[in-house]
C-alpha positions in Angstrom: -24.8 43.3 43.4 -22.9 45.9 45.4 -23.7 49.5 44.6 -20.2 50.3 43.6 -20.1 47.4 41.1 -23.6 48.2 39.9 -22.8 51.8 39.1 -19.5 50.8 37.5 -21.4 48.6 35.1 -23.8 51.4 34.4 -20.9 53.8 33.8 -19.0 51.5 31.5 -22.2 50.6 29.5 -23.1 54.3 29.0 -19.5 55.1 28.1 -19.6 52.5 25.3 -22.9 53.9 24.0 -21.6 57.5 24.1 -18.4 56.5 22.3 -20.3 54.8 19.6 -22.7 57.7 19.3 -19.7 60.1 18.9 -18.1 57.9 16.3 -21.4 57.7 14.4 -22.0 61.4 14.6 -18.6 62.9 14.1 -16.8 60.7 11.6 -16.8 57.9 9.1 -14.6 55.4 11.0 -17.6 53.5 12.6 -19.5 53.5 9.3 -16.6 52.1 7.4 -15.9 49.3 9.9 -19.6 48.5 10.2 -19.9 48.3 6.4 -16.9 45.9 6.2 -18.5 43.6 8.8 -21.9 43.6 7.0 -20.3 42.8 3.6 -18.2 40.0 5.2 -21.2 38.3 6.7 -23.3 38.9 3.5 -20.7 37.1 1.4 -20.8 34.1 3.7 -24.5 33.5 4.0 -25.8 29.9 3.7 -29.4 28.8 3.4 -29.5 26.8 6.7 -27.9 29.6 8.7 -30.2 32.2 7.1 -33.2 30.2 8.2 -31.9 29.8 11.7 -31.1 33.5 12.1 -34.6 34.4 10.8 -36.1 32.1 13.4 -34.0 33.7 16.2 -34.8 37.2 15.0 -38.5 36.6 14.7 -38.7 34.9 18.1 -37.4 38.1 19.7 -39.7 40.6 18.1 -40.9 43.4 20.4 -44.4 42.1 20.9 -43.1 38.6 21.7 -40.6 39.9 24.2 -43.2 42.0 25.9 -45.7 39.1 26.1 -43.2 36.8 27.7 -42.1 39.6 30.1 -45.7 40.0 31.2 -46.1 36.2 31.8 -42.9 36.2 33.9 -44.1 39.2 35.9 -47.5 37.5 36.5 -45.7 34.4 37.7 -43.6 36.4 40.1 -46.7 38.1 41.4 -48.3 34.7 41.9 -45.3 33.7 43.9 -45.7 36.9 46.0 -42.4 38.3 44.6 -43.5 41.9 43.9 -40.0 43.3 43.7 -39.1 41.1 40.8 -42.4 41.8 39.0 -41.9 45.5 39.5 -38.3 45.4 38.3 -39.4 43.7 35.0 -41.0 47.1 34.1 -37.5 48.0 32.9 -38.1 45.8 29.7 -40.9 47.9 28.2 -39.2 51.1 29.5 -36.0 50.2 27.8 -37.8 49.5 24.6 -39.5 52.9 24.6 -36.1 54.5 25.3 -34.7 52.7 22.3 -37.4 54.1 20.0 -36.5 57.6 21.2 -32.8 57.1 20.6 -33.5 55.8 17.1 -35.2 59.1 16.2 -32.4 61.1 17.8 -29.7 59.5 15.6 -31.8 58.5 12.5 -29.2 56.1 11.1 -30.4 54.4 8.0 -30.6 50.6 7.8 -27.9 48.7 5.9 -28.4 48.3 2.2 -27.4 44.9 1.0 -28.2 42.9 -2.2 -31.1 40.4 -1.7 -32.0 41.6 1.8 -33.5 38.9 4.1 -35.5 41.5 6.1 -37.3 44.7 5.0 -37.6 47.4 7.7 -38.5 51.1 7.4 -37.4 52.2 10.9 -34.0 53.6 11.9 -31.0 51.4 12.7 -29.2 52.8 15.7 -29.4 51.3 18.3 -30.7 47.9 17.6 -34.1 47.3 19.2 -33.6 43.5 19.2 -30.3 43.9 21.0 -31.8 46.2 23.6 -34.8 44.0 24.2 -32.9 40.7 24.4 -30.4 42.3 26.8 -33.2 43.7 29.0 -35.1 40.4 29.0 -32.3 37.9 29.5 -30.4 40.3 31.7 -33.3 40.6 34.1 -34.0 36.9 34.1 -30.3 36.3 34.9 -30.3 38.9 37.6 -33.4 37.4 39.2 -31.8 33.9 39.2 -28.5 35.2 40.7 -30.4 37.0 43.5 -32.5 34.0 44.4 -30.4 30.9 43.7 -27.3 30.0 45.8 -26.0 27.1 43.7 -22.8 28.2 41.9 -23.5 25.8 39.1 -27.0 27.2 38.5 -25.8 30.8 38.8 -23.0 30.1 36.3 -25.5 28.4 33.9 -27.9 31.4 34.1 -25.1 33.9 33.3 -23.8 31.8 30.5 -27.2 31.3 29.0 -28.1 35.0 29.2 -24.9 36.0 27.5 -25.2 33.4 24.8 -28.8 34.4 24.0 -28.0 38.1 23.8 -25.0 37.5 21.5 -27.0 35.1 19.4 -29.8 37.7 18.9 -27.3 40.4 18.2 -25.5 38.3 15.6 -28.7 37.4 13.9 -29.5 41.0 13.3 -26.1 41.8 11.8 -26.1 38.6 9.7 -29.6 39.3 8.3 -28.5 42.8 7.3 -31.0 44.4 9.6 -28.4 46.2 11.6 -24.7 47.2 11.6 -22.4 45.8 14.3 -22.2 49.2 15.9 -26.0 49.2 16.3 -26.2 45.9 18.2 -23.2 46.8 20.4 -25.0 50.1 21.3 -28.2 48.2 22.0 -26.5 45.8 24.3 -24.9 48.8 26.1 -28.2 50.5 26.6 -29.9 47.3 27.8 -27.0 46.6 30.2 -27.2 50.1 31.7 -30.9 49.8 32.3 -30.7 46.3 33.9 -27.8 47.3 36.2 -29.7 50.5 37.1 -32.7 48.5 38.5 -30.9 45.6 40.1 -31.2 47.1 43.6 -34.9 47.1 43.3 -35.1 43.5 42.1 -33.7 42.1 45.4 
């Protein structure tokens, strides 16, 4: 990725996060819209979709994402690809950053009838959205930088976007996060990934 494009992506992602942060801090517009989305999805829950979303969410817990990241890094080291292994450090770094941001904003979790998940931590931004964006974003970046086939490059990009959106949807559907939380999480993860792409070459 060219430096100009890379830093444009970083700038846009940070702008989205800052906008959401301001809306959350200064007014009720974000809270009202987030609540409408949460109530809309809650009213349309079905048993099979709830089970599927619980599976997706559980599969992307912090410890699992970190474990798979370590395995990928070890594989790249085995293949003498030190740059890729080093770039994957952005995954735990981004997750730590997310913990710090949660404590800065201290947004409570959604409160819904018959909750499918019970969490005591803060809501903004979504840790699952950050982690999935970091993990799948880095995997996609490594493929794009090492594969020349247009078909495989397109497939990698589509798969990464699909998985990130699926994880983000699962968190809102389950009532673990508001829509604004997952969008902010994707923005944070995107900024981190774009910021280290130069080192992943």
